[in-house]
Structures are given as C-alpha cells and as structure tokens.
C-alpha positions in Angstrom: -18.5 -3.8 23.6 -20.4 -7.0 23.1 -20.5 -8.4 19.5 -18.2 -5.7 18.2 -15.1 -6.8 16.3 -12.2 -4.7 17.6 -9.2 -6.4 16.0 -8.3 -9.0 13.4 -4.8 -10.4 13.3 -4.2 -13.0 10.5 -1.0 -14.8 11.3 1.1 -17.7 10.0 3.5 -19.8 12.0 7.0 -20.4 10.7 10.1 -22.1 12.1 13.0 -19.7 11.9 16.1 -21.7 10.9 16.2 -23.7 14.2 16.8 -20.5 16.1 13.3 -20.3 17.6 9.8 -19.7 16.3 8.3 -16.6 14.8 4.7 -15.7 13.9 4.4 -13.7 10.7 1.6 -11.2 9.9 -0.3 -12.3 6.8 0.8 -10.7 3.5 0.0 -11.2 -0.1 1.5 -9.9 -3.4 -1.5 -7.7 -3.9 -1.0 -5.8 -0.6 1.3 -2.9 0.1 0.3 -2.4 3.8 0.7 -5.3 6.2 -0.9 -4.0 9.4 -3.7 -6.0 11.1 -7.2 -4.6 11.3 -7.5 -2.6 14.5 -10.2 -0.4 15.9 -8.9 3.2 15.5 -10.5 4.4 18.8 -9.1 1.5 20.9 -5.9 0.7 19.0 -3.4 0.6 21.9 -5.7 -1.6 24.1 -6.5 -4.0 21.2 -2.8 -4.4 20.3 -1.9 -4.9 24.0 -4.6 -7.6 24.2 -3.4 -9.4 21.1 0.3 -9.3 22.2 -0.7 -10.6 25.6 -2.7 -13.4 24.1 0.2 -14.4 21.9 2.7 -14.4 24.7 0.6 -16.6 26.9 -0.6 -19.1 24.3 0.1 -22.8 24.6 2.4 -22.9 21.6 4.3 -19.8 22.6 6.5 -18.2 20.0 9.6 -16.0 20.4 8.5 -13.1 18.2 5.9 -11.6 15.9 7.0 -10.2 12.6 4.9 -7.7 10.6 5.7 -6.6 7.0 5.0 -3.2 5.3 4.0 -1.3 8.4 3.6 2.4 7.6 6.1 3.7 10.2 4.9 7.2 10.4 1.2 6.1 10.6 -1.3 5.6 13.5 -0.9 1.8 13.8 2.9 2.1 14.2 2.4 4.7 17.0 -0.1 2.4 18.8 2.2 -0.6 18.4 5.2 1.2 19.9 3.0 2.3 22.9 1.5 -1.1 23.4 4.9 -2.9 23.2 6.5 -0.4 25.6 3.8 -0.8 28.1 4.3 -4.6 28.2 8.1 -4.4 28.2 8.3 -6.2 24.9 11.3 -5.5 22.6 10.6 -4.0 19.1 13.1 -3.8 16.3 13.1 -2.7 12.7 14.1 -5.4 10.3 14.2 -3.0 7.4 13.0 0.4 6.5 12.4 2.2 3.2 10.6 5.3 1.8 8.1 5.2 -1.0 6.4 7.9 -3.0 3.2 9.5 -1.7 0.9 12.5 -2.2 0.2 14.6 0.8 -2.4 17.3 0.8 -1.0 20.8 1.0 -2.7 21.4 4.4 -0.7 18.5 5.9 2.5 18.8 3.9 5.6 20.0 5.7 7.1 21.3 2.4 5.7 23.7 -0.2 4.3 22.2 -3.4 7.0 21.7 -6.0 7.0 24.2 -8.9 8.7 21.5 -11.0 5.7 19.2 -10.6 3.3 21.9 -12.0 5.7 22.7 -14.8 5.9 19.0 -15.8 2.1 18.6 -15.6 1.6 21.6 -18.0 4.3 20.3 -20.4 2.6 16.8 -20.7 -0.8 18.4 -21.0 0.4 20.6 -23.8 1.9 17.6 -25.7 -1.1 15.4 -25.4 -3.6 18.3 -26.1 -2.1 18.5 -29.6 -3.6 15.0 -30.2 -7.1 15.9 -28.9 -9.2 17.0 -25.9 -7.8 15.8 -22.6 -10.1 15.1 -19.6 -9.3 13.9 -16.0 -12.1 12.4 -13.9 -12.6 10.6 -10.6 -15.4 7.9 -10.8 -17.0 7.3 -7.4 -20.7 6.2 -7.9 -21.2 2.5 -7.9 -22.6 1.9 -11.4 -20.0 4.2 -13.0 -17.3 2.5 -11.0 -18.2 -1.0 -12.3 -18.1 0.2 -15.9 -14.8 2.0 -15.3 -13.3 -1.0 -13.7 -13.9 -3.1 -16.8 -12.2 -0.3 -18.8 -9.2 -0.5 -16.5 -9.0 -4.3 -16.7 -9.2 -4.2 -20.5 -6.6 -1.4 -20.7 -4.2 -3.5 -18.4 -4.7 -6.6 -20.6 -3.7 -4.7 -23.7 -0.4 -3.6 -22.3 2.8 -5.3 -21.2 1.1 -7.2 -18.4 -1.1 -8.8 -21.0 1.9 -9.8 -23.1 3.6 -11.3 -20.0 0.4 -13.2 -19.0 0.1 -11.3 -15.7 -2.9 -9.1 -16.3 -5.6 -9.5 -13.7 -8.2 -10.8 -16.2 -5.8 -13.5 -17.4 -6.1 -15.4 -14.1 -9.8 -16.2 -13.3 -9.0 -16.3 -9.5 -7.4 -12.9 -9.7 -10.2 -11.4 -11.8 -12.9 -12.8 -9.5 -11.1 -11.5 -6.4 -10.5 -8.1 -8.0 -14.1 -7.6 -9.0 -15.6 -8.9 -5.7 -13.2 -6.8 -3.6 -13.6 -3.6 -5.5 -17.4 -3.9 -6.0 -17.7 -4.3 -2.2 -15.3 -1.4 -1.5 -17.1 0.9 -4.0 -20.5 0.0 -2.5 -19.1 1.2 0.8 -17.6 4.3 -0.7 -14.0 3.1 -0.3 -12.9 2.8 -3.9 -12.5 5.2 -6.8 -11.2 5.0 -10.3 -9.2 7.9 -11.8 -9.3 8.2 -15.6 -7.4 10.2 -18.1 -9.2 10.4 -21.5 -8.2 11.7 -24.9 -11.1 12.6 -27.1 -13.3 10.3 -24.9 -10.9 7.2 -25.1 -9.2 6.1 -21.9 -5.5 6.4 -22.1 -4.6 5.9 -18.4 -6.6 4.6 -15.4 -5.8 3.9 -11.8 -7.6 2.2 -8.9 -7.7 4.1 -5.6 -8.7 2.4 -2.4 -9.6 4.6 0.6 -9.9 4.3 4.3 -10.8 7.5 6.2 -8.8 10.3 4.7 -6.0 8.0 3.4 -5.9 6.6 -0.1 -3.9 3.7 -1.6 -3.1 3.9 -5.3 -3.5 0.1 -5.8 -3.1 -0.3 -9.6 -2.3 1.7 -12.7 -2.6 1.0 -16.4 -2.0 3.1 -19.5 -2.4 2.9 -23.3 1.0 2.0 -24.7 0.2 3.5 -28.1 0.5 6.9 -26.3 3.5 5.9 -24.2 5.7 8.6 -25.8 3.4 11.2 -24.1 3.7 9.6 -20.6 0.0 9.2 -19.9 0.6 7.3 -16.6 2.8 10.1 -15.4 0.3 12.7 -16.4 -2.5 10.8 -14.6 -0.3 10.8 -11.4 0.3 14.6 -11.8 -3.5 15.2 -12.3 -4.0 13.3 -9.0 -1.5 15.7 -7.3 -3.7 18.6 -8.4 -6.9 16.8 -7.4 -5.7 16.1 -3.8 -5.6 19.8 -3.2 -9.4 20.1 -3.2 -10.4 16.4 -2.7 -11.4 14.6 0.5 -8.0 12.8 1.0 -5.1 13.9 3.2 -2.6 11.4 1.8 -2.3 8.9 -1.0 0.2 6.1 -0.7 1.6 5.1 -4.1 2.0 1.5 -3.0 5.0 1.4 -5.3 8.4 -0.2 -4.7 11.0 2.2 -3.3 12.9 3.7 -6.2 10.1 3.4 -8.8 11.3 5.8 -11.5 7.9 7.0 -12.8 6.0 7.7 -9.6 9.0 9.1 -7.7 9.7 11.6 -10.5 6.2 13.2 -10.1 5.2 12.5 -6.5 7.9 14.0 -4.3 6.6 13.3 -0.9 7.6 10.1 0.9 6.2 7.8 3.6 8.3 5.5 5.7 7.6 1.8 5.5 9.1 -0.8 7.8 9.2 -4.5 8.5 9.2 -4.9 12.3 9.7 -7.7 14.9 8.2 -7.7 18.3 9.4 -10.0 21.1 6.6 -11.9 22.8 8.4 -12.2 26.2 9.5 -9.1 28.2 13.1 -8.1 27.7 15.6 -9.1 25.1 15.7 -12.8 25.9 18.2 -15.2 24.2 15.3 -16.8 22.3 14.2 -13.4 20.9 17.8 -12.4 20.0 18.4 -15.7 18.2 15.1 -15.4 16.3 15.9 -11.8 15.2 19.5 -12.7 14.2 18.2 -15.7 12.1 15.7 -13.5 10.3 18.3 -10.8 9.5 20.6 -13.5 8.1 17.8 -14.9 6.0 17.1 -11.4 4.6 20.7 -10.8 3.9 21.2 -14.1 2.0 18.0 -13.5 0.0 19.2 -10.0 -1.0 22.6 -11.4 -2.1 21.0 -14.2 -4.2 18.7 -11.6 -5.9 21.7 -9.5 -6.7 23.5 -12.5 -8.2 
C-alpha cells in the first residue's frame, strides 16, 4: 500500500577474507534477536522483494548473513519459503537452544513439578525475612518510576562494580530510557518486580511484540543473594505466564546460562544463517560460506585459549 513501511533491513557490508563479499544483518550487544523488521501479514513477499533487490544491485554480494534468528519462529519460516521460491541456497552457520517460557496452552510438555517445588521453597525461605510480593508494572507513569528502580538496583550490583551498569555510560542510559519510554507508551514494555517488605530485591525488563516477550535485562539485590531473588523472580514469571497475555517469553540469555536454564525448562532454537544471493550453490557462495565457517572456528579456538 502507498506510504506503508513493509520491511526494514539494516545491513553492513564486509569483505570475507578475500573469498567473496557478504552482507551482514545489523546486530548490537544489546540485542538477542537479529531478524529485520518485516510486515507479519506480507512477510514472504517482503523478504522475496528484499532478496531480489540485493541480488540485482550494482555492488552485488555473494551472500547475506543474519545472526540470532529464532529458528522455530515466523520470520524463519517466511525466510525459508522466500529463499526456496527464488532458488537461493540457505545454510545454518550455527544453531543453539536457549531458555524460554512457553504458556501451558502452547507447550508440548506438561509443566514441571520440579519448577513449582523450587518456587515454593524459595518463597518459604524469603518469606521468613518479610512479606513477599510479585508485580508486573505496565502503566506508563508506573513504568518510568520502576525503570529508575531497576537502573539503581543494577548499578548497586556486580555490574556497577565492573563499570558496566547502564547508568554508568551516559549513551547507554539515554538509549535505554528513550527506547523503553517509547515502548511503554506503545504498550510494548513491562517491568516485573519482586519486593520484600516493600523494597525491590529483583527486577526485570520485559519487551513485548504481539504475544511474544523478550526478557531483556534482570537485576537483583546482592544482599539477598543467598535466597536467589533472581531465580525466584523468574519462577514467579513462569506462574504469571499461565494467566497473562503472552504465549512465549524468550530469556535472551546465552545458551547454558546456569540460573535461567535451571528454572525455565522450555527451549527455543536460535541460529545464524547465510543466504546466497544468486540461485544455486555457486563457487562464489561456497567460498564465502567456507570463509565464514573458518573465521568462526578460529574465533572459537582463540576464545578457548
């Protein structure tokens, strides 16, 4: 339709070790999902149009690489269909699974009794110290106040000691406030709080799109660390999703994160993918893919060392 934005694909160009050229989907340390913005009702056609434009551009590249694609999500399904219809090769560069919450109505497995038992145990331990309360802040004014509580709590913890708390970098603090105020105004951000006698001991920022949520950040009071307030907050969210508006909450955590994976037992598949921009597995595409796999292997070896 005229004047209607249907897709937005931020990309960067990068030479791939002399083996051809690759376009990379934009990513940032604050993101945990690297898909472009695509109209959900016209996703396949929008992706087809974008891939066709990239393959016929003047500075034609061999491939497009996208990071952190939720592989069992709607974008991945549309991407596969669009690439197949154009005859473009599509390969997984890596694939992992990270913790998530899935509402009982959509879950393929029954809720874990172990999760409920752990929640009751932690509640019992903390309740000995005072009155416990879990809440979800959604209204705009309440959200702004709760966000400052979160930022202060984060700065008082290990991130503050390391100098990596959001408020310690003016650019990060400004970005966080502007982004979250805007999202809250549109009804797409919530803050979850765990309070003990009225004092916040754990807080988390939840971004939402449709019926999906993204658990963007978490902070907790380290003076109560022995009682696992962060884990209890995550367990309370597992209870809340049963009656809340969301069908799924992505933890946004790295695979193998000990705390979140011990209390959120569902998993989502996340992949880095490469799409050829010329039909068929051309020598240029195969060389670009091989160079990227080599780069990733060497980087992993260096990190291990």
